[in-house]
N, C-alpha and C positions, 0 to 999 in steps of 0.2 A: 613464576607464572607458567601454566601449562595450558595448551589448547587441545580440547577434545573435539574431534570431528565426528558428529553423530549421524550415521546413515540409517536407513530403514533396516529391518532385520535381515533382509536379503542382500545388503551391501549397496543398495541403490541410493543415490544422492541426486535429487532433481535439479531444476534450473537450467537445463539444456534447451528447453522449448519443445522437446519431444518426450513423450511418456515412455518410450522404449530405449532412451539413451540416458546414461548416467554420467555425471561429472567424474573425472578421474581424481578421486580423493587422495590417492597416493601421491600424485603429482602435486596437488595443492599442498599436502603435508610437507613434501620435500622442499617447497619454495618458501615456507614460513620461517621467519627469523626467531623462532623460539621452539621449545620442546613441544611436540605434538603427539597425539595418539588417536588412532581411528577406532571408534566403538560403534555400537548401535543404540538406537533410542530405547531399546529394552534394558540396556545396561545402566541408564541414567540414575534411576532411583537407588541403585546399589553402590554408587561411588561416593567416597568421602571427599568432597571437593574442598579446596581452599578458596578463600574469598577472592584471591587474585586469579583464579582459574577462569578460563573462557570455554563455553560450549558453543561450537559453531554447528548450526543445523539448518535445515530448510523446511518450509511448509510443503503442503501437497494440495493439488487440486482435487484429490479424492477426499470427500467430506469426512469419512470416519477416521482417516489418518490425521487430517487437520484437527479435528475435535480432540483426538487422543493427545496430540502434541500440545494443544491448549491446556489440557488438564495436567500433563506431566510438567510442562515448562513453567506453570504457575509456581510449582514447588522448587524446581531447579533454580529459578530466578531468585529465590531467597538465599540460596547457598553460594552462588557465584554469578558471574556475568554471562548472559546468554546473547548470542548474535544470530539472528536479528533480535532486537529487544522484544519484550512481551507486547508492547503497544503495536509494533510492526506486525507481529504474528496475528494479533487480533484484527488488524486492518486487512489481512489477506483474505480475498474473496468476501469482503464485508464492507461495502461502500457506506453502510450506516455508521460503522465504527470509524471509518475514514472521516466522515463528516464531523463526528464528535471530536476526533483527534485534531483536525484542522481548526476547529473552534477553540479547543483547549490551548493550542499553540499560537493561535491568531494569525495563521497564514492562509494563502490561497487566493485572496482577492476575488472571491466568487460567493455571493450570497446563497446559502443553502439551508436545508432543514431535513431532519430524520424523523420519521413517524411510522406508526403501524396502523393508524386509522385514517382512511382517505379523507375524512372530514376534518382532520387536523392539519392538512397541507394548507399553507397560507400565503405562498408567494403569488404575486399577481401574474396573470397570463400576458404573453406566452411564457412558458417555462419548460424545463426538461424534467421528466420523471424517470427514475431508474430503479430496477430491482436491486437488492443489496448484493447479489452475486451475478456472475455472468461476465464473460470476456468479449472482447471485440465490441460490436455494436448491439449485441443481443441484450434484451431487457432494457433498452433505452428508447424513450418515447418523447416526441415533441408535442406538447399540449398547447394548441393555439386558441382553443375555445372550449366552451362547456361540453360540447359534443365529444371532443377528444378526451376530456376528463371522464365523462360518463363511460366511454368505451374502455378506458383503463380500469375503471371501477368494476364494470361488468366482467371483465376478463380476469382480474387479479384480486378482487375484493368481494367475490360472490360466495354464497354458501350452497351446498348441494340441495337438490330437490327433496331428499330425505329429511334434511335438517329443516327445510321450510315447512314440511308437514308436521314435524315434531313441534316446531315453534307455534304453529297454529293450535295444536292440541294443548300446549302449555298456556297459551293465551286464554283459552276457555277455562282452564282449571285454576290458574294462579290469580292471586290478588294483583292489582295494577302495579303496585310498587315492586312486588316479587317478579312479575313478568318483565318490568323495565330492566331489572338487574340481569335476568336470564337472557333477554333479547340482546342486550349489549354484549354479553359474553359470547354470543353466537352471531354477532353482527356481520362478521367476515373481515378478518384482519390479514395484513401482509406487511412485511417490513419493506419500506420504500424510502428513497431519497429524492428530494426535489432540489433543483438548482436553477438559478437565473439563466435564462436563455441569452446567449451572445449572438446577436444578429449579424448577418453579412460576412460570416467567416468563410474564407476560401481554403483554409488549411489550418493545421496545428502542428506541433512538433513533439515527437517522442524523444525524450532525452534520457539516456542511460548514464548513470554516474558510478564509477568505480574509483574510490579514493578521490584524487584530483583530476581524473580523466573523464571527459564528457564526450559521449557519442550521440550523434544526432540523426534523426529520420524525419524528413518533412512529409506529412501525410495530407494530401490534397482531398478536398471534398467533392464527391460526385455531384453533377448537376441535378437539382431537384431533391437533394438530401441535405442533412445538417450535420452528419456524423463523419468524422475523418477516419476513426478507427474502423478497420475492416473494408475500407474503400478499395484497397489494392493500388491506389495511385500514389506511389511512394518515390521520394527522391532523397539521395544522400547529399545534402548541401549544408553549408554552414549557416546556422541560424543567425538572426540579428543579435548584436551584442546585448540588447536589452533582454532577450530571451535567455541567453546563457547566464547573464548576471542574475536574472530572476531564479533560474534553476539552481544556481549556487546558493542563493539566499534561502531557498526552501530546503535544499539538501543539508545545509549547515544546521538548520533547526531540527532535522530528523535524528541526528546523532546515530547514524547507521553507516556501515562501510560502503554500501552500494544502494542504488535506488533506480526505479523506473518512474519517470514523471511525464505526464501528458499536459502540455502547456499550450494555451491559445493566446493570441495577442490581438487586442482591439484598441480603438482610440482611447479607452479608459486604462490601458496598460496591459500587463500580462496576467493570466488567470490560470490557476492550477485546476485542471479538470478532474484528474484522478492521479493516484500514486500507488506504488507497491514497493516494498522493501525486502521481499523474499519471493522465491519461486516465480519470478517473472521471465518472460521470454527474452533471451539474449540476442535475438535475431539482428537487432540494430548493431550491436557490437561485432557480431560475426560477419556482417556484410559491408559495414561502412569502411571505405578506404582510408578515412582519416579520423582522428580524435582531436579534442581541443583541451588545452590546459591554460588556466589563468595565471599569468606571470606579470606581476606589478600592475594589476588591473587590466591587462590586455590579454585577449584570447589568442594563444599561439597554436597554430595547426601542426600536428604531428602525424607521422605515418602510423596506421593501426596494425598491430601484429596479429589481430584476429584470433588470439589465443585465449579461450575462455578461462581455463584453469589458472593461467598466469595472471589474468586480471583479477580473479577472485583472491589469489594469494597476495597480489599487490595491494588490493583494497584492504584486506585484513591487516597486512603489515603497516600500511599507511594509517589505518584507524587506530591500531594499538600504539604506534609511536605518537600520534597526535594526543591520544588520551593520557599517555604516560607524561607528556609535557604539561598537559592541563593539571594532572594530579600533582606533579612536582610544583607547579605554580601555586596551587591551592595550599600545599604544605608551607611554602615560603610565605604566602600571604598570612596564613594562620600564625606562623612564627613571628612575623612582623607585628601583627596585632597583639600577640601575647607580650612581646617586648615593650610595646607602646603602653600597654596596661600597667606593666611593672613600673615604668617611668612615672606614670600618673599616680 
């Protein structure tokens, strides 16, 4: 097995939280427990990968780079293992795909829906509407009544005045059935997600996971708001055991070396608000004085070394070792089944 660390053509590797700072990929490479090579994303299609190889890369908040990666990684994923997985790449800056992903895996404990026609949103009021992209609290709206819903519709699902004039002209010239088709085509669409509103929240937790290390940031909600992200009212405190246990259950389903999880807790239990598995801000890791590791079902507090590259390398090594154990167990299970069949 060989690990290829794929940077941008200029050598940049994101995930530092700053667009002008790159992760030290040479340091990450030196800490891996296997053979590794640093390449660029432009090299990927020209390499003859083995099935056991791994390509370690990161997404980008720059849309054209992100869409390029989606195209290229679709094919690289057929040749070897990519980290993050293709599902995680598709989830980056795409809350709509996140909603489909959580539905597929059956996690999150928060009712939601992904749509492009505002008339197809169907959760009862009050609820939260979100644009598919946007960080912090941008593009997040609390819809308490029909007026709030109409405001979102006017702002995000409207058509231009020029299109309205053209539609009026088409209505005069076209048959009723033809105009109905045309009118729907230019109704005014936008990709949005709706989620059940969790009332009376005072905070949530940002949980970063690197391997079996969990880093926590308590995000308090400003008075008169409903959003914790972007509030600036942050504390580095140990989350309740239920929150850490829930974060671990979600992370185990994602099958990724690292993740960023936004988790709220209500009388109904814990809820996954959003998640990312690539190119998320590492601020919680870099500032938290402590981290937490689950040992025999209990969360043990450890001192945080606040070393981003070491944590990325640790998470990759932990992930590869865990998957190696799973693969070995699968081989043993397959051998046992074959021997049982022979006996029969």
